[in-house]
N, C-alpha and C positions, 0 to 999 in steps of 0.2 A: 478286091478294092481296098486301098490303103487307107485306114482310117484317118480322119483330120488329126493335127495335133492339138492335144489339150490346152485348153485357155481358162481352166479353173483355179490356178494356183497350185495343183497338186502335181502338175506333170513335172518330169526332170529338167532342171534348169539347162540351158544350152552351156557348153563347154565353156569354161573361163579361167583366167589367170588374172590375178590381182595382188597388188602389194601389201603387205602388213601396215596397219593402221601405225601411229607413232606409239599409242599404248599397246598394242601388240608387239611391236618391235623391241619394247622396253622389257616387257615379260619375257620374250624370247630369249633376250640377251643376259637378263637376270637368272633364268633357267639354265643356260648353258655354261654360264661364266660363274655363276655364284655371287653376283655383285648386288648391291642394293641401289645403287644410281638408277636414274630413269632417263637414259640417253635418248628416248623418243621425245622428251619434251623438248629438246633442242631442234627439232623437224618442225615446230610449228610455225617459225617464219617462212619456212620453204613449202608450206602445204597448200594445197588447191582447195580454194574455198567454194563450197557449192551447196545447194539445198539438200535436203535427205539424210540419211544415216552416214555416220563417218566411216563404216566400213564398204560404202557401196564402191564398186570397182572403178566406174567412171570418175570418181573423185580422187583415186589414188594412183595419179601418174607420176613417174619418177622424173622430175623436172631436172635439168643441168644443175640449178642451185641445190636441189634435196640430194643429188647423186654426189655432188661435191661435198656435202655435209655428212653424208653416209660414210663417205671415204675417210673423211678427218676422224670421224666417231670410231670407225673401226681400227684404224691405226692407234688412236689413243688407247682404246679398249685393250689391245692385242700387246701395247707397251706395258700396260699395268697389269698384265695377268701374272700370277704366282703359279707356277708349273705344278707344285706339289699338291695344289689344289685342285687340280684338273683330272691327275691320274696318279695312283701311288707311285709306278715306275720312274715318272717324271721327277721325283723328289731327289733321285740319287743319279739319273741318267738322262742325257738328251741323245743317246744313239738311235740310229734309222729304226731297229727293232722295236724299241720302246716308242717311239713316236708312232709308229705304224699302229700299235697295240690300241695307243690311245685314240688315233684318228678312226679305228675300227667302231668304236662306240660313240665318240663325239660326232661324228659325220651322220650317224644314224638319227640323233638327237637334233642337230643342227637343221638336217634337210627333211626330217619328219618322215624318213623313209629309208629303206635298205639302200647302201651303196649300189650303184648301177656298175656293170661291168667296166673295168679300167679306170673308174673314178679314183678309187682309193689308191692305185697305182700312181696315177697323175699327181695326187697330192703328195704322196710318199717321195715320189722322185723329185718333186719341187722341194721338198725340205732336203733332200741330200745334196741337189744343186746349191741352194742358198747356204747350207753348212759349209759347204767347200769354198764358196765364195766369201763369206763372212765369219759368223761363229754359229755355233748349234742354236743358242737363244735367239739371236737375230732371225734365224731360219724359222724357229717355232712362231715367233711373232708374226712373220710374214705369212705362214701357212694360216695361223688364225684369222689374220686380217683378210686373206684371200676368201676363206671360207665365210666371214662375217658379210663380205662384198658378193658373194655368189647370188645369182638371182634365185638359187634353190633354198637360199634362206630368207631372201628379201621379199620372196614372191611365195603364195601358195597357189594350188592348181585344184580344178575340178574338171580333169580331162577325161578322166575314165580309162580303161584298158582295151578300148576299141569296141566293146560291147554294149556302151551306152550306160554302162553302171560304173561308179565311183570305185576305185580301188580300196582296199581296207585301209590303208595308209591316209588316202584322202578323205575318207570318211572320218577317220580319227581326227585328222587337222580341222575339218568342217565343224565338228562337235566341239572339240576343245576351244577353237577360237570363238565360236558362237556363243559358249555358255562361260568361258573363263576369261574370254580375251588373251589367253596366252596358248603356247603350245601344248599338245599332248604330252600328258605325265608319262612316268615308267609304265605304270598299268594298263593305260591305254594303248600306248605303243605295244606292249606286250600282247594285248588282247588281238590287234591288227596283226603281228607277226604268227599268233598262233591259229589264226583262222577263228576267232572268237569275237568277230565283228561284221558279222554277215548279213543277219536279217534285222527287223523292226525290235526283237525282244533284245539282241544284243546291245543295239544302240540304246535303248530303253534302260537297259541295266547300267551302263556307263554313264548315261544322263544322270539318273539318280545318284549315283555315287559321286560325281563331279559336283552335284547341287546339294550335296548332304549339308555343307555348311556354307554360311552367307560370304565367308570369305574366299570361297572358290567360284562365287556366281558373278564374277566382275561384269563379263560379257553380257549376261542376263539383265543385270541391272542397267547396264549401259543402254540396252535396248528400251527399257521403260522411261529412262531418263529421256532419250531422245525422242521417243514415241511420243511423250507428253509435253516435250520443249521444257522440262522443268529448268535446264540452265539460262534460261532465257528469262524466268521469272524475275530475278533479281534486277534485270535491266528495265522492266517494265516502269513507266512513267505515268501516273495517273492524276487527273486533275484534282489538286487539292480541295476544291469547292466541292465537288461530286463525292470524292473519298477522303474526307479530312484524316482518317485515322492512318491512311498508307503512308508507308516510309519504307526505306532501305531495309531497314532490321525487320519490319514485317515481311517484306517481300523475301527475304533470305530465309525466314521462318517458314512461310508457305511452301516454299520449294524444299526444305529439309523435312517438313512433316510430311510431305507427299511421298518423298524416299522412305522415310522411316515406314509408313504405311506400306508401301511395297515390300519392304523387307520383312514386316510383322505378318504379312498375308503368307508369303512363299515359304518363311521358316519356321514361324510360330502359330501359324492357323493352318487351314486346310489346302492352301495353294491353289485354290480353285479361281477361275477367271470371275465368275460371278460375284465372289467375296470380295475381289480386287475393286471392283465397281460399285460396291454397296455405298 
């Protein structure tokens, strides 16, 4: 007899695909292109408003306005890129061999997984065709824009490999976006590539590494911020006769104090849940 599916919160989640949040999009672009700007901030006007956490799949639908905005951002980012900062060989040449070498590593970081059969060939062929029709620089920008608009960049998956378990690269992406609100870094991708991200101990090791410093724990901090609705505190309006001391400055201080308390417990104290609620 087949056991009934577990409904205790510990069972594997159903296969799913969902878009990056604006914050995750910004950090992914920053990591790829080495830019400081936050292009995800531009997506706020085309966001889907709903209850719950901002990374819930049901709230991250690519509407037509958002898709158009992503296209404009991708074109702008690609046009502003300095090739020499992307790969050493691009500093002196934009020949097909150099561009293919660049794409070989860039695509893995962009898609957060190895190239699939024929994918790299398709992008390299696209570059050659665009270079013949226009210029090598225009072709490179077109390829970069195409990667930034690819669903493999804009979405992340938890589909597994057919056996119900996530692939190593899906585990890497899930861990990175949960804890850092950004893409897997080089050590995490290397762990997935080398088969060092298979079990709970491997995941715990990488989680501890990623959370070693508060500046890398943006996703973890976002969870607490949204769980406790800290962003809503400054907008709370209290009856002045009942709460005469309440003000906008005090509300902002309450939210800030709560955030500082979370950081203190996680990175300066014992990082235990019971301490957080003391």
